[in-house]
PyMOL Python script that loads the backbone (N, CA, C, O; Angstrom):
from pymol import cmd

cmd.read_pdbstr("""\
ATOM      1  N   MET A   1       2.268  -7.062   9.552  1.00  0.00           N
ATOM      2  CA  MET A   1       0.905  -6.565   9.189  1.00  0.00           C
ATOM      3  C   MET A   1       0.816  -6.309   7.745  1.00  0.00           C
ATOM      4  O   MET A   1       1.778  -5.927   7.079  1.00  0.00           O
ATOM      5  N   THR A   2      -0.438  -6.542   7.244  1.00  0.00           N
ATOM      6  CA  THR A   2      -0.575  -6.324   5.814  1.00  0.00           C
ATOM      7  C   THR A   2      -1.102  -4.905   5.660  1.00  0.00           C
ATOM      8  O   THR A   2      -1.647  -4.303   6.586  1.00  0.00           O
ATOM      9  N   LEU A   3      -0.910  -4.392   4.423  1.00  0.00           N
ATOM     10  CA  LEU A   3      -1.252  -3.025   4.017  1.00  0.00           C
ATOM     11  C   LEU A   3      -2.650  -2.721   4.369  1.00  0.00           C
ATOM     12  O   LEU A   3      -2.939  -1.571   4.699  1.00  0.00           O
ATOM     13  N   ASP A   4      -3.557  -3.663   4.330  1.00  0.00           N
ATOM     14  CA  ASP A   4      -4.966  -3.420   4.567  1.00  0.00           C
ATOM     15  C   ASP A   4      -5.098  -3.043   6.042  1.00  0.00           C
ATOM     16  O   ASP A   4      -6.025  -2.288   6.332  1.00  0.00           O
ATOM     17  N   GLY A   5      -4.309  -3.463   6.981  1.00  0.00           N
ATOM     18  CA  GLY A   5      -4.548  -3.153   8.376  1.00  0.00           C
ATOM     19  C   GLY A   5      -3.741  -1.863   8.838  1.00  0.00           C
ATOM     20  O   GLY A   5      -3.686  -1.559  10.029  1.00  0.00           O
ATOM     21  N   LEU A   6      -3.143  -1.149   7.885  1.00  0.00           N
ATOM     22  CA  LEU A   6      -2.390   0.003   8.237  1.00  0.00           C
ATOM     23  C   LEU A   6      -3.304   1.189   8.466  1.00  0.00           C
ATOM     24  O   LEU A   6      -4.214   1.518   7.706  1.00  0.00           O
ATOM     25  N   GLU A   7      -2.957   1.816   9.628  1.00  0.00           N
ATOM     26  CA  GLU A   7      -3.806   2.962   9.935  1.00  0.00           C
ATOM     27  C   GLU A   7      -3.675   4.183   8.998  1.00  0.00           C
ATOM     28  O   GLU A   7      -2.673   4.333   8.299  1.00  0.00           O
ATOM     29  N   TYR A   8      -4.621   4.978   8.998  1.00  0.00           N
ATOM     30  CA  TYR A   8      -4.708   6.235   8.181  1.00  0.00           C
ATOM     31  C   TYR A   8      -3.483   7.057   8.455  1.00  0.00           C
ATOM     32  O   TYR A   8      -3.181   7.356   9.610  1.00  0.00           O
ATOM     33  N   ASP A   9      -2.769   7.430   7.415  1.00  0.00           N
ATOM     34  CA  ASP A   9      -1.633   8.450   7.437  1.00  0.00           C
ATOM     35  C   ASP A   9      -0.487   7.995   8.240  1.00  0.00           C
ATOM     36  O   ASP A   9       0.320   8.821   8.667  1.00  0.00           O
ATOM     37  N   ARG A  10      -0.348   6.631   8.495  1.00  0.00           N
ATOM     38  CA  ARG A  10       0.825   6.144   9.213  1.00  0.00           C
ATOM     39  C   ARG A  10       1.870   5.733   8.183  1.00  0.00           C
ATOM     40  O   ARG A  10       1.591   4.893   7.328  1.00  0.00           O
ATOM     41  N   PRO A  11       3.030   6.292   8.246  1.00  0.00           N
ATOM     42  CA  PRO A  11       4.154   5.903   7.285  1.00  0.00           C
ATOM     43  C   PRO A  11       4.616   4.500   7.524  1.00  0.00           C
ATOM     44  O   PRO A  11       4.799   4.057   8.658  1.00  0.00           O
ATOM     45  N   ALA A  12       4.803   3.807   6.417  1.00  0.00           N
ATOM     46  CA  ALA A  12       5.170   2.379   6.529  1.00  0.00           C
ATOM     47  C   ALA A  12       6.078   2.009   5.309  1.00  0.00           C
ATOM     48  O   ALA A  12       6.150   2.696   4.289  1.00  0.00           O
ATOM     49  N   ARG A  13       6.754   0.865   5.524  1.00  0.00           N
ATOM     50  CA  ARG A  13       7.659   0.453   4.360  1.00  0.00           C
ATOM     51  C   ARG A  13       7.182  -0.991   3.987  1.00  0.00           C
ATOM     52  O   ARG A  13       6.878  -1.814   4.850  1.00  0.00           O
ATOM     53  N   ILE A  14       7.140  -1.235   2.680  1.00  0.00           N
ATOM     54  CA  ILE A  14       6.850  -2.565   2.189  1.00  0.00           C
ATOM     55  C   ILE A  14       7.991  -3.450   2.484  1.00  0.00           C
ATOM     56  O   ILE A  14       9.116  -3.226   2.038  1.00  0.00           O
ATOM     57  N   VAL A  15       7.689  -4.497   3.268  1.00  0.00           N
ATOM     58  CA  VAL A  15       8.724  -5.621   3.474  1.00  0.00           C
ATOM     59  C   VAL A  15       8.622  -6.864   2.648  1.00  0.00           C
ATOM     60  O   VAL A  15       9.616  -7.557   2.431  1.00  0.00           O
ATOM     61  N   ALA A  16       7.498  -7.140   2.210  1.00  0.00           N
ATOM     62  CA  ALA A  16       7.294  -8.314   1.262  1.00  0.00           C
ATOM     63  C   ALA A  16       6.023  -8.186   0.576  1.00  0.00           C
ATOM     64  O   ALA A  16       5.097  -7.579   1.114  1.00  0.00           O
ATOM     65  N   VAL A  17       5.901  -8.741  -0.634  1.00  0.00           N
ATOM     66  CA  VAL A  17       4.774  -8.810  -1.550  1.00  0.00           C
ATOM     67  C   VAL A  17       4.592 -10.185  -1.934  1.00  0.00           C
ATOM     68  O   VAL A  17       5.534 -10.761  -2.478  1.00  0.00           O
ATOM     69  N   SER A  18       3.388 -10.858  -1.701  1.00  0.00           N
ATOM     70  CA  SER A  18       3.015 -12.153  -2.143  1.00  0.00           C
ATOM     71  C   SER A  18       2.579 -12.030  -3.575  1.00  0.00           C
ATOM     72  O   SER A  18       1.381 -11.947  -3.846  1.00  0.00           O
ATOM     73  N   TRP A  19       3.533 -12.014  -4.523  1.00  0.00           N
ATOM     74  CA  TRP A  19       3.219 -11.784  -5.964  1.00  0.00           C
ATOM     75  C   TRP A  19       2.268 -12.903  -6.426  1.00  0.00           C
ATOM     76  O   TRP A  19       1.325 -12.694  -7.190  1.00  0.00           O
ATOM     77  N   ASP A  20       2.574 -14.081  -5.923  1.00  0.00           N
ATOM     78  CA  ASP A  20       1.762 -15.252  -6.396  1.00  0.00           C
ATOM     79  C   ASP A  20       0.312 -15.126  -6.055  1.00  0.00           C
ATOM     80  O   ASP A  20      -0.485 -15.889  -6.600  1.00  0.00           O
ATOM     81  N   ARG A  21      -0.094 -14.233  -5.204  1.00  0.00           N
ATOM     82  CA  ARG A  21      -1.546 -14.103  -4.872  1.00  0.00           C
ATOM     83  C   ARG A  21      -2.241 -13.081  -5.745  1.00  0.00           C
ATOM     84  O   ARG A  21      -3.433 -12.811  -5.599  1.00  0.00           O
ATOM     85  N   LEU A  22      -1.446 -12.508  -6.676  1.00  0.00           N
ATOM     86  CA  LEU A  22      -1.968 -11.465  -7.654  1.00  0.00           C
ATOM     87  C   LEU A  22      -1.892 -11.994  -9.114  1.00  0.00           C
ATOM     88  O   LEU A  22      -0.993 -12.747  -9.490  1.00  0.00           O
ATOM     89  N   ALA A  23      -2.798 -11.591  -9.830  1.00  0.00           N
ATOM     90  CA  ALA A  23      -2.813 -11.936 -11.310  1.00  0.00           C
ATOM     91  C   ALA A  23      -1.465 -11.272 -11.878  1.00  0.00           C
ATOM     92  O   ALA A  23      -1.028 -10.232 -11.385  1.00  0.00           O
ATOM     93  N   SER A  24      -0.901 -11.857 -12.825  1.00  0.00           N
ATOM     94  CA  SER A  24       0.332 -11.381 -13.421  1.00  0.00           C
ATOM     95  C   SER A  24       0.303  -9.998 -13.930  1.00  0.00           C
ATOM     96  O   SER A  24       1.227  -9.211 -13.724  1.00  0.00           O
ATOM     97  N   ASP A  25      -0.809  -9.690 -14.624  1.00  0.00           N
ATOM     98  CA  ASP A  25      -0.926  -8.322 -15.121  1.00  0.00           C
ATOM     99  C   ASP A  25      -1.005  -7.347 -13.959  1.00  0.00           C
ATOM    100  O   ASP A  25      -0.378  -6.289 -13.995  1.00  0.00           O
ATOM    101  N   GLU A  26      -1.761  -7.687 -12.941  1.00  0.00           N
ATOM    102  CA  GLU A  26      -1.883  -6.761 -11.806  1.00  0.00           C
ATOM    103  C   GLU A  26      -0.601  -6.576 -11.084  1.00  0.00           C
ATOM    104  O   GLU A  26      -0.266  -5.463 -10.677  1.00  0.00           O
ATOM    105  N   ALA A  27       0.126  -7.635 -10.915  1.00  0.00           N
ATOM    106  CA  ALA A  27       1.585  -7.563 -10.311  1.00  0.00           C
ATOM    107  C   ALA A  27       2.405  -6.703 -11.163  1.00  0.00           C
ATOM    108  O   ALA A  27       3.076  -5.819 -10.632  1.00  0.00           O
ATOM    109  N   LYS A  28       2.421  -6.876 -12.457  1.00  0.00           N
ATOM    110  CA  LYS A  28       3.240  -6.034 -13.345  1.00  0.00           C
ATOM    111  C   LYS A  28       2.840  -4.468 -13.191  1.00  0.00           C
ATOM    112  O   LYS A  28       3.682  -3.574 -13.116  1.00  0.00           O
ATOM    113  N   ARG A  29       1.548  -4.277 -13.158  1.00  0.00           N
ATOM    114  CA  ARG A  29       1.257  -2.776 -13.051  1.00  0.00           C
ATOM    115  C   ARG A  29       1.624  -2.311 -11.711  1.00  0.00           C
ATOM    116  O   ARG A  29       2.098  -1.177 -11.641  1.00  0.00           O
ATOM    117  N   LEU A  30       1.485  -2.996 -10.627  1.00  0.00           N
ATOM    118  CA  LEU A  30       1.921  -2.488  -9.278  1.00  0.00           C
ATOM    119  C   LEU A  30       3.341  -2.290  -9.235  1.00  0.00           C
ATOM    120  O   LEU A  30       3.786  -1.285  -8.679  1.00  0.00           O
ATOM    121  N   ARG A  31       4.167  -3.210  -9.805  1.00  0.00           N
ATOM    122  CA  ARG A  31       5.633  -2.955  -9.726  1.00  0.00           C
ATOM    123  C   ARG A  31       5.974  -1.670 -10.657  1.00  0.00           C
ATOM    124  O   ARG A  31       6.875  -0.885 -10.361  1.00  0.00           O
ATOM    125  N   ALA A  32       5.200  -1.542 -11.760  1.00  0.00           N
ATOM    126  CA  ALA A  32       5.477  -0.346 -12.594  1.00  0.00           C
ATOM    127  C   ALA A  32       5.255   0.933 -11.861  1.00  0.00           C
ATOM    128  O   ALA A  32       5.907   1.944 -12.125  1.00  0.00           O
ATOM    129  N   LEU A  33       4.264   0.887 -10.872  1.00  0.00           N
ATOM    130  CA  LEU A  33       3.925   2.082 -10.087  1.00  0.00           C
ATOM    131  C   LEU A  33       4.772   2.203  -8.874  1.00  0.00           C
ATOM    132  O   LEU A  33       4.570   3.131  -8.090  1.00  0.00           O
ATOM    133  N   GLY A  34       5.782   1.255  -8.649  1.00  0.00           N
ATOM    134  CA  GLY A  34       6.754   1.351  -7.510  1.00  0.00           C
ATOM    135  C   GLY A  34       6.275   0.641  -6.229  1.00  0.00           C
ATOM    136  O   GLY A  34       6.841   0.798  -5.147  1.00  0.00           O
ATOM    137  N   VAL A  35       5.221  -0.132  -6.409  1.00  0.00           N
ATOM    138  CA  VAL A  35       4.791  -0.930  -5.222  1.00  0.00           C
ATOM    139  C   VAL A  35       5.697  -2.180  -5.229  1.00  0.00           C
ATOM    140  O   VAL A  35       5.500  -3.107  -6.015  1.00  0.00           O
ATOM    141  N   ASP A  36       6.695  -2.172  -4.326  1.00  0.00           N
ATOM    142  CA  ASP A  36       7.611  -3.280  -4.216  1.00  0.00           C
ATOM    143  C   ASP A  36       8.388  -3.274  -2.898  1.00  0.00           C
ATOM    144  O   ASP A  36       8.263  -2.321  -2.129  1.00  0.00           O
ATOM    145  N   GLU A  37       9.123  -4.225  -2.638  1.00  0.00           N
ATOM    146  CA  GLU A  37       9.754  -4.163  -1.322  1.00  0.00           C
ATOM    147  C   GLU A  37      10.714  -2.970  -1.133  1.00  0.00           C
ATOM    148  O   GLU A  37      11.459  -2.629  -2.052  1.00  0.00           O
ATOM    149  N   GLY A  38      10.698  -2.367  -0.007  1.00  0.00           N
ATOM    150  CA  GLY A  38      11.399  -1.174   0.263  1.00  0.00           C
ATOM    151  C   GLY A  38      10.731   0.077   0.025  1.00  0.00           C
ATOM    152  O   GLY A  38      11.214   1.079   0.555  1.00  0.00           O
ATOM    153  N   ALA A  39       9.635   0.190  -0.729  1.00  0.00           N
ATOM    154  CA  ALA A  39       8.906   1.373  -1.007  1.00  0.00           C
ATOM    155  C   ALA A  39       8.176   1.906   0.338  1.00  0.00           C
ATOM    156  O   ALA A  39       7.585   1.155   1.113  1.00  0.00           O
ATOM    157  N   GLU A  40       8.285   3.149   0.490  1.00  0.00           N
ATOM    158  CA  GLU A  40       7.578   3.784   1.661  1.00  0.00           C
ATOM    159  C   GLU A  40       6.243   4.405   1.265  1.00  0.00           C
ATOM    160  O   GLU A  40       6.174   5.099   0.250  1.00  0.00           O
ATOM    161  N   LEU A  41       5.258   4.192   1.981  1.00  0.00           N
ATOM    162  CA  LEU A  41       3.906   4.702   1.718  1.00  0.00           C
ATOM    163  C   LEU A  41       3.069   4.966   2.949  1.00  0.00           C
ATOM    164  O   LEU A  41       3.436   4.690   4.090  1.00  0.00           O
ATOM    165  N   ALA A  42       1.893   5.535   2.622  1.00  0.00           N
ATOM    166  CA  ALA A  42       0.894   5.756   3.669  1.00  0.00           C
ATOM    167  C   ALA A  42      -0.534   5.727   3.091  1.00  0.00           C
ATOM    168  O   ALA A  42      -0.779   6.269   2.013  1.00  0.00           O
ATOM    169  N   VAL A  43      -1.495   5.077   3.833  1.00  0.00           N
ATOM    170  CA  VAL A  43      -2.956   5.051   3.405  1.00  0.00           C
ATOM    171  C   VAL A  43      -3.446   6.417   3.705  1.00  0.00           C
ATOM    172  O   VAL A  43      -3.321   6.909   4.827  1.00  0.00           O
ATOM    173  N   ILE A  44      -4.081   7.118   2.573  1.00  0.00           N
ATOM    174  CA  ILE A  44      -4.536   8.391   2.785  1.00  0.00           C
ATOM    175  C   ILE A  44      -6.139   8.406   2.614  1.00  0.00           C
ATOM    176  O   ILE A  44      -6.795   9.426   2.824  1.00  0.00           O
ATOM    177  N   HIS A  45      -6.640   7.331   2.264  1.00  0.00           N
ATOM    178  CA  HIS A  45      -8.145   7.318   2.087  1.00  0.00           C
ATOM    179  C   HIS A  45      -8.552   5.808   1.995  1.00  0.00           C
ATOM    180  O   HIS A  45      -7.807   4.975   1.480  1.00  0.00           O
ATOM    181  N   ARG A  46      -9.796   5.500   2.533  1.00  0.00           N
ATOM    182  CA  ARG A  46     -10.361   4.241   2.399  1.00  0.00           C
ATOM    183  C   ARG A  46     -11.759   4.409   1.927  1.00  0.00           C
ATOM    184  O   ARG A  46     -12.425   5.376   2.299  1.00  0.00           O
ATOM    185  N   GLY A  47     -12.238   3.489   1.108  1.00  0.00           N
ATOM    186  CA  GLY A  47     -13.637   3.432   0.669  1.00  0.00           C
ATOM    187  C   GLY A  47     -14.540   3.380   1.868  1.00  0.00           C
ATOM    188  O   GLY A  47     -14.101   2.947   2.933  1.00  0.00           O
ATOM    189  N   VAL A  48     -15.866   3.827   1.741  1.00  0.00           N
ATOM    190  CA  VAL A  48     -16.693   3.929   2.925  1.00  0.00           C
ATOM    191  C   VAL A  48     -17.616   2.739   3.063  1.00  0.00           C
ATOM    192  O   VAL A  48     -18.185   2.537   4.136  1.00  0.00           O
ATOM    193  N   PHE A  49     -17.785   1.958   2.043  1.00  0.00           N
ATOM    194  CA  PHE A  49     -18.837   0.878   2.072  1.00  0.00           C
ATOM    195  C   PHE A  49     -18.217  -0.413   2.679  1.00  0.00           C
ATOM    196  O   PHE A  49     -17.056  -0.423   3.089  1.00  0.00           O
ATOM    197  N   GLY A  50     -18.951  -1.393   2.718  1.00  0.00           N
ATOM    198  CA  GLY A  50     -18.583  -2.707   3.459  1.00  0.00           C
ATOM    199  C   GLY A  50     -17.166  -3.136   3.223  1.00  0.00           C
ATOM    200  O   GLY A  50     -16.442  -3.286   4.207  1.00  0.00           O
ATOM    201  N   THR A  51     -16.700  -3.348   2.024  1.00  0.00           N
ATOM    202  CA  THR A  51     -15.461  -3.784   1.743  1.00  0.00           C
ATOM    203  C   THR A  51     -14.253  -2.770   1.974  1.00  0.00           C
ATOM    204  O   THR A  51     -13.083  -3.150   1.984  1.00  0.00           O
ATOM    205  N   ARG A  52     -14.612  -1.540   2.145  1.00  0.00           N
ATOM    206  CA  ARG A  52     -13.692  -0.384   2.304  1.00  0.00           C
ATOM    207  C   ARG A  52     -12.723  -0.301   1.138  1.00  0.00           C
ATOM    208  O   ARG A  52     -11.570   0.107   1.283  1.00  0.00           O
ATOM    209  N   ASP A  53     -13.223  -0.698  -0.014  1.00  0.00           N
ATOM    210  CA  ASP A  53     -12.470  -0.548  -1.205  1.00  0.00           C
ATOM    211  C   ASP A  53     -12.799   0.769  -1.985  1.00  0.00           C
ATOM    212  O   ASP A  53     -13.955   1.187  -1.929  1.00  0.00           O
ATOM    213  N   PRO A  54     -11.940   1.390  -2.644  1.00  0.00           N
ATOM    214  CA  PRO A  54     -10.528   1.022  -2.773  1.00  0.00           C
ATOM    215  C   PRO A  54      -9.677   1.850  -1.672  1.00  0.00           C
ATOM    216  O   PRO A  54     -10.206   2.769  -1.046  1.00  0.00           O
ATOM    217  N   LEU A  55      -8.451   1.506  -1.492  1.00  0.00           N
ATOM    218  CA  LEU A  55      -7.454   2.252  -0.692  1.00  0.00           C
ATOM    219  C   LEU A  55      -6.814   3.298  -1.562  1.00  0.00           C
ATOM    220  O   LEU A  55      -6.550   3.055  -2.740  1.00  0.00           O
ATOM    221  N   ALA A  56      -6.566   4.438  -1.010  1.00  0.00           N
ATOM    222  CA  ALA A  56      -5.768   5.362  -1.801  1.00  0.00           C
ATOM    223  C   ALA A  56      -4.406   5.552  -1.000  1.00  0.00           C
ATOM    224  O   ALA A  56      -4.396   5.881   0.186  1.00  0.00           O
ATOM    225  N   LEU A  57      -3.320   5.332  -1.706  1.00  0.00           N
ATOM    226  CA  LEU A  57      -2.000   5.386  -1.063  1.00  0.00           C
ATOM    227  C   LEU A  57      -1.170   6.595  -1.595  1.00  0.00           C
ATOM    228  O   LEU A  57      -1.223   7.002  -2.756  1.00  0.00           O
ATOM    229  N   ARG A  58      -0.415   7.107  -0.625  1.00  0.00           N
ATOM    230  CA  ARG A  58       0.598   8.155  -1.014  1.00  0.00           C
ATOM    231  C   ARG A  58       1.890   7.246  -1.131  1.00  0.00           C
ATOM    232  O   ARG A  58       2.323   6.591  -0.183  1.00  0.00           O
ATOM    233  N   LEU A  59       2.425   7.275  -2.313  1.00  0.00           N
ATOM    234  CA  LEU A  59       3.709   6.584  -2.634  1.00  0.00           C
ATOM    235  C   LEU A  59       4.595   7.550  -3.421  1.00  0.00           C
ATOM    236  O   LEU A  59       4.458   7.751  -4.628  1.00  0.00           O
ATOM    237  N   GLY A  60       5.544   8.152  -2.618  1.00  0.00           N
ATOM    238  CA  GLY A  60       6.425   9.132  -3.231  1.00  0.00           C
ATOM    239  C   GLY A  60       5.521  10.425  -3.541  1.00  0.00           C
ATOM    240  O   GLY A  60       4.800  10.865  -2.645  1.00  0.00           O
ATOM    241  N   ASN A  61       5.553  10.992  -4.716  1.00  0.00           N
ATOM    242  CA  ASN A  61       4.767  12.061  -5.140  1.00  0.00           C
ATOM    243  C   ASN A  61       3.438  11.669  -5.793  1.00  0.00           C
ATOM    244  O   ASN A  61       2.700  12.499  -6.325  1.00  0.00           O
ATOM    245  N   MET A  62       3.158  10.277  -5.718  1.00  0.00           N
ATOM    246  CA  MET A  62       1.902   9.784  -6.420  1.00  0.00           C
ATOM    247  C   MET A  62       0.866   9.497  -5.472  1.00  0.00           C
ATOM    248  O   MET A  62       1.151   9.256  -4.299  1.00  0.00           O
ATOM    249  N   THR A  63      -0.339   9.504  -5.898  1.00  0.00           N
ATOM    250  CA  THR A  63      -1.550   8.920  -5.216  1.00  0.00           C
ATOM    251  C   THR A  63      -1.995   7.823  -6.083  1.00  0.00           C
ATOM    252  O   THR A  63      -2.337   8.045  -7.245  1.00  0.00           O
ATOM    253  N   ILE A  64      -2.004   6.615  -5.554  1.00  0.00           N
ATOM    254  CA  ILE A  64      -2.542   5.527  -6.336  1.00  0.00           C
ATOM    255  C   ILE A  64      -3.684   4.866  -5.633  1.00  0.00           C
ATOM    256  O   ILE A  64      -3.770   4.974  -4.410  1.00  0.00           O
ATOM    257  N   ALA A  65      -4.525   4.221  -6.285  1.00  0.00           N
ATOM    258  CA  ALA A  65      -5.712   3.382  -5.688  1.00  0.00           C
ATOM    259  C   ALA A  65      -5.365   1.973  -5.812  1.00  0.00           C
ATOM    260  O   ALA A  65      -4.771   1.512  -6.787  1.00  0.00           O
ATOM    261  N   LEU A  66      -5.770   1.262  -4.749  1.00  0.00           N
ATOM    262  CA  LEU A  66      -5.412  -0.175  -4.685  1.00  0.00           C
ATOM    263  C   LEU A  66      -6.653  -0.972  -4.121  1.00  0.00           C
ATOM    264  O   LEU A  66      -7.339  -0.488  -3.221  1.00  0.00           O
ATOM    265  N   ARG A  67      -6.906  -2.122  -4.635  1.00  0.00           N
ATOM    266  CA  ARG A  67      -8.052  -2.889  -4.127  1.00  0.00           C
ATOM    267  C   ARG A  67      -7.580  -3.556  -2.761  1.00  0.00           C
ATOM    268  O   ARG A  67      -6.406  -3.824  -2.506  1.00  0.00           O
ATOM    269  N   ARG A  68      -8.603  -3.772  -1.967  1.00  0.00           N
ATOM    270  CA  ARG A  68      -8.288  -4.366  -0.656  1.00  0.00           C
ATOM    271  C   ARG A  68      -7.591  -5.739  -0.855  1.00  0.00           C
ATOM    272  O   ARG A  68      -6.624  -6.054  -0.161  1.00  0.00           O
ATOM    273  N   SER A  69      -8.085  -6.526  -1.788  1.00  0.00           N
ATOM    274  CA  SER A  69      -7.492  -7.805  -2.086  1.00  0.00           C
ATOM    275  C   SER A  69      -5.954  -7.661  -2.414  1.00  0.00           C
ATOM    276  O   SER A  69      -5.140  -8.513  -2.057  1.00  0.00           O
ATOM    277  N   HIS A  70      -5.635  -6.606  -3.069  1.00  0.00           N
ATOM    278  CA  HIS A  70      -4.121  -6.456  -3.341  1.00  0.00           C
ATOM    279  C   HIS A  70      -3.440  -6.019  -2.066  1.00  0.00           C
ATOM    280  O   HIS A  70      -2.335  -6.492  -1.798  1.00  0.00           O
ATOM    281  N   ALA A  71      -4.021  -5.151  -1.262  1.00  0.00           N
ATOM    282  CA  ALA A  71      -3.374  -4.665  -0.081  1.00  0.00           C
ATOM    283  C   ALA A  71      -3.183  -5.916   0.919  1.00  0.00           C
ATOM    284  O   ALA A  71      -2.272  -5.868   1.745  1.00  0.00           O
ATOM    285  N   LEU A  72      -4.023  -7.016   0.852  1.00  0.00           N
ATOM    286  CA  LEU A  72      -3.819  -8.117   1.690  1.00  0.00           C
ATOM    287  C   LEU A  72      -2.556  -8.911   1.300  1.00  0.00           C
ATOM    288  O   LEU A  72      -2.035  -9.677   2.111  1.00  0.00           O
ATOM    289  N   ALA A  73      -2.077  -8.734   0.093  1.00  0.00           N
ATOM    290  CA  ALA A  73      -0.933  -9.415  -0.279  1.00  0.00           C
ATOM    291  C   ALA A  73       0.426  -8.709   0.020  1.00  0.00           C
ATOM    292  O   ALA A  73       1.510  -9.220  -0.257  1.00  0.00           O
ATOM    293  N   ILE A  74       0.282  -7.553   0.578  1.00  0.00           N
ATOM    294  CA  ILE A  74       1.372  -6.645   0.872  1.00  0.00           C
ATOM    295  C   ILE A  74       1.683  -6.609   2.307  1.00  0.00           C
ATOM    296  O   ILE A  74       0.839  -6.226   3.118  1.00  0.00           O
ATOM    297  N   GLU A  75       2.966  -7.027   2.688  1.00  0.00           N
ATOM    298  CA  GLU A  75       3.320  -6.884   4.083  1.00  0.00           C
ATOM    299  C   GLU A  75       4.040  -5.588   4.362  1.00  0.00           C
ATOM    300  O   GLU A  75       4.933  -5.250   3.586  1.00  0.00           O
ATOM    301  N   VAL A  76       3.737  -4.833   5.392  1.00  0.00           N
ATOM    302  CA  VAL A  76       4.411  -3.569   5.720  1.00  0.00           C
ATOM    303  C   VAL A  76       4.849  -3.551   7.159  1.00  0.00           C
ATOM    304  O   VAL A  76       4.330  -4.265   8.017  1.00  0.00           O
ATOM    305  N   GLU A  77       5.831  -2.700   7.385  1.00  0.00           N
ATOM    306  CA  GLU A  77       6.292  -2.388   8.761  1.00  0.00           C
ATOM    307  C   GLU A  77       6.121  -0.818   8.979  1.00  0.00           C
ATOM    308  O   GLU A  77       6.319   0.001   8.081  1.00  0.00           O
ATOM    309  N   LEU A  78       5.760  -0.518  10.177  1.00  0.00           N
ATOM    310  CA  LEU A  78       5.552   0.893  10.470  1.00  0.00           C
ATOM    311  C   LEU A  78       7.005   1.620  10.589  1.00  0.00           C
ATOM    312  O   LEU A  78       7.981   1.028  11.048  1.00  0.00           O
ATOM    313  N   LEU A  79       7.040   2.838  10.172  1.00  0.00           N
ATOM    314  CA  LEU A  79       8.283   3.576  10.294  1.00  0.00           C
ATOM    315  C   LEU A  79       8.020   4.568  11.480  1.00  0.00           C
ATOM    316  O   LEU A  79       6.895   4.884  11.867  1.00  0.00           O
ATOM    317  N   ASP A  80       9.209   5.022  12.010  1.00  0.00           N
ATOM    318  CA  ASP A  80       9.126   5.966  13.008  1.00  0.00           C
ATOM    319  C   ASP A  80       8.723   7.344  12.584  1.00  0.00           C
ATOM    320  O   ASP A  80       8.849   7.667  11.403  1.00  0.00           O
ATOM    321  N   GLY A  81       8.240   8.191  13.488  1.00  0.00           N
ATOM    322  CA  GLY A  81       7.980   9.550  13.150  1.00  0.00           C
ATOM    323  C   GLY A  81       6.545   9.910  12.922  1.00  0.00           C
ATOM    324  O   GLY A  81       6.258  11.062  12.596  1.00  0.00           O
ATOM    325  N   GLY A  82       5.569   8.928  13.086  1.00  0.00           N
ATOM    326  CA  GLY A  82       4.176   9.361  13.016  1.00  0.00           C
ATOM    327  C   GLY A  82       3.725   9.616  11.668  1.00  0.00           C
ATOM    328  O   GLY A  82       4.102   8.912  10.731  1.00  0.00           O
ATOM    329  N   ALA A  83       2.856  10.686  11.510  1.00  0.00           N
ATOM    330  CA  ALA A  83       2.196  10.957  10.239  1.00  0.00           C
ATOM    331  C   ALA A  83       3.059  12.113   9.440  1.00  0.00           C
ATOM    332  O   ALA A  83       2.617  13.234   9.190  1.00  0.00           O
ATOM    333  N   SER A  84       4.228  11.686   9.123  1.00  0.00           N
ATOM    334  CA  SER A  84       5.141  12.618   8.314  1.00  0.00           C
ATOM    335  C   SER A  84       5.021  12.269   6.840  1.00  0.00           C
ATOM    336  O   SER A  84       4.385  11.288   6.454  1.00  0.00           O
ATOM    337  N   GLU A  85       5.657  13.112   6.031  1.00  0.00           N
ATOM    338  CA  GLU A  85       5.682  12.944   4.618  1.00  0.00           C
ATOM    339  C   GLU A  85       6.419  11.664   4.269  1.00  0.00           C
ATOM    340  O   GLU A  85       7.440  11.375   4.892  1.00  0.00           O
ATOM    341  N   VAL A  86       5.955  10.887   3.310  1.00  0.00           N
ATOM    342  CA  VAL A  86       6.545   9.581   2.925  1.00  0.00           C
ATOM    343  C   VAL A  86       7.224   9.755   1.569  1.00  0.00           C
ATOM    344  O   VAL A  86       6.684  10.438   0.699  1.00  0.00           O
ATOM    345  N   ALA A  87       8.345   9.179   1.379  1.00  0.00           N
ATOM    346  CA  ALA A  87       9.081   9.296   0.176  1.00  0.00           C
ATOM    347  C   ALA A  87       9.289   7.776  -0.363  1.00  0.00           C
ATOM    348  O   ALA A  87       9.386   6.832   0.421  1.00  0.00           O
ATOM    349  N   ALA A  88       9.345   7.638  -1.674  1.00  0.00           N
ATOM    350  CA  ALA A  88       9.554   6.332  -2.190  1.00  0.00           C
ATOM    351  C   ALA A  88      11.011   6.114  -2.501  1.00  0.00           C
ATOM    352  O   ALA A  88      11.390   5.036  -2.960  1.00  0.00           O
TER     353      ALA A  88
END
""", "prot")
cmd.dss("prot")
cmd.show_as("cartoon", "prot")
cmd.util.cbc("prot")
cmd.orient("prot")
């Protein structure tokens, strides 16, 4: 499943990122923030209008905003334990 389809506050792990679908400067920024394979995260907010942009993610101790188009390039797997605290 892609990050865009992840349910609210469900912990997940990034299993793959299609870096070629992102502009190089955007990919570099996301990597610098820790968005990469193996990172654990959860969606904590979605925009309310048609595109539901942006998504707010909890990644370790940070909250980051991500465009839906970026979230579509990120494959995640659900973690056990429901809506628990997520660590990076």
